[in-house]
N, C-alpha and C positions, 0 to 999 in steps of 0.2 A: 725734356723736362718732365718730372712726373707730375702728373694731375692730381689733387689731393682725393684721397682715398680713406675709406674707413676700414679697410679689410687689409690683413697682411696675406698675400698671396705665396703660394709654393711652385715648385718646380711643376708638380702635377696640374696645379691650376693653370700655368702658363700654357703647357702642351694641350691642354683641353679647350684653349679658345680657339675662335674660328680662325681657319687657315688665312684668310683676308685681312686680318688685322696685323698692321706692321707695329711691333713692340718688343721690348725686352724686358726682363724682370731683373731688377737691381734691389738687394736687400729687402726683399718682399713686396715691393712696390712696382707696379706696371709702368713703363715708360715708353709712351707712345712716339713713333717716329713718323716724319714727313715722307711723302714718297721721293725717291731720289730722282736728281735733275738728269738731264741729259749727258752733259759732261761726266757726272759721277757714274753713270752707268757705261758712258765710253772707257773711262778710266779703268773700272773694274773688269769689264770685259777684256781690255787689252792686257791688265795684268796677269788675269786669270790664264789667259791664252799664252802668254810667254813662259809663266810658272809651269803650268800644264805640260807644255811641250819640252821644257827643260827637264822635270821630272821623268816624263817618258823616255825621253833620249838617253838618259842615265840608268834606266831600269830600276829607278828607286822605288823602293816601297811607301815613302812619302805620298800622302794624298792631298790633293788642293781642292777646297770648296769655296763657292761663292755665296754670299747672302741670296735667299734666307737660309742659314744654317745655324743651328742653335750649339751654343757653347756653355756648356756648364763648369765653371771653373773649379777645379778640385771637386769636392765633394759637397758644396754649398747646396743646401736644400731650397734657398731662396733667391738664387742669381742664375740667370740664362741671357747671354748675350748674343748678337748676331752681328759678328765681325764681316765686313765686306769682303776680306778674302782671308782664308784660315788654310795654314799649311800644317799638317800633322804627320809626323814621322814615325810614332808609336801607334800602330794600327789597332791595338788594344783599346785605346781610348775611343774608338769610333764605334757608335752604337746605331740601331736603326733611328734614334731621334736626332744623332748629331755627336757631338763629342763630349766626354765627360774626363775632364783633366785639362792641362793648359795645352794648347797647340804650341808648336814650335815656333811660328811665325805667323804674325798678324798683320793686317793691313786694313786700315780705316781711311776712308775718304771723309772729310770734315764736312758736316751739315753746316750750310753757312747761317741757319737759325740757331744752332745751339752748338757752338765750337767747343764750349768747356766741357761738354759731353766726352770727347774724344781727347781733348788735351789734358784734362784732370781726371775726371771719374774713372773712364776706362784705363786710361795709363797707370792710374794707382792699382786698380784691380787686376790688371796684366801682371804688374810688376810683382804684387803680392801673390799671384798664382804661379810666378817662375816662367812667363812666357819668356822665350830666349830672346825674340827680337820683335820690335813693334815699330811699323811705319805708319806715320800720319800723312796723308797727301792732302794738301790744303789748296783748293782751286781758287781761292779767293787772292791768295799771295802766290800762287804757282810755285810753291815749296813743297817740299817731301823732307820730314823729319824722321830721322832713323833712329831709335833708341836699342841699343845693346845693352840686353840686362842679364845676359849670363853670368856676369860677374856678381849679381845682386846689387848692382848700383845703375843709375841713370847714365849712361855714356850716350850723350847726343850728337849728331852730327846734321846740318840743314844742308839741302840741296836745292837746287833749281829744276825746273822742268826743260832746262836744257842739258842738264848733267846726265852721265851714267853711273848709276849705284849699284854697289856691289851687295849682294844678299849676303849678311854675315853668316847664316847657317849653312851656306853651300861655299865650295872652295873656287868654283869658277862660274858662277850665275851673276852676270851682269846687266842690269836694265837700263836701256838707252831711252830715257824719256822723251828725248826730242824725235825719235823714231816711231814712238807710239801713234797710231790713228786715233786722234782727238775730235775728229770730226770738225775742226774748224777751220 
């Protein structure tokens, strides 16, 4: 949730912030983020590992990045998000700072303190920027919501942490959530 601010911030302002501050820039406002929980980090690490190994095994040019990794959607000069996982297949979008343009696939692990940030704010930003696929991993409900947005619409399917989920941007990548080592 943004804290009250008197200033409008730009991408340059955001990238000049100290490295130890966890935040995003949305419509010129700094949105501070809490440190992730252990389960959040377990899920993020496991998903990164599975996706990275898949991309490597296929010899794909796609790249996968885990947060912190800045994503400046389109050329908006006042918004930089830090998705938990970003998969980018057009490597021309990758810069020394992060990604400029829409990643192909984004995964967000919901923060229990601010779920509307992922379910509403980011969902709409990702949809408007033409992210192809968006997953919301909710540790409170043990569900994964998959949004296929290639058609320009929100096509949603819900899964549980016991399901195997197909990544829509790939023909043969399936992630079995029940096989992930989530430390429990």
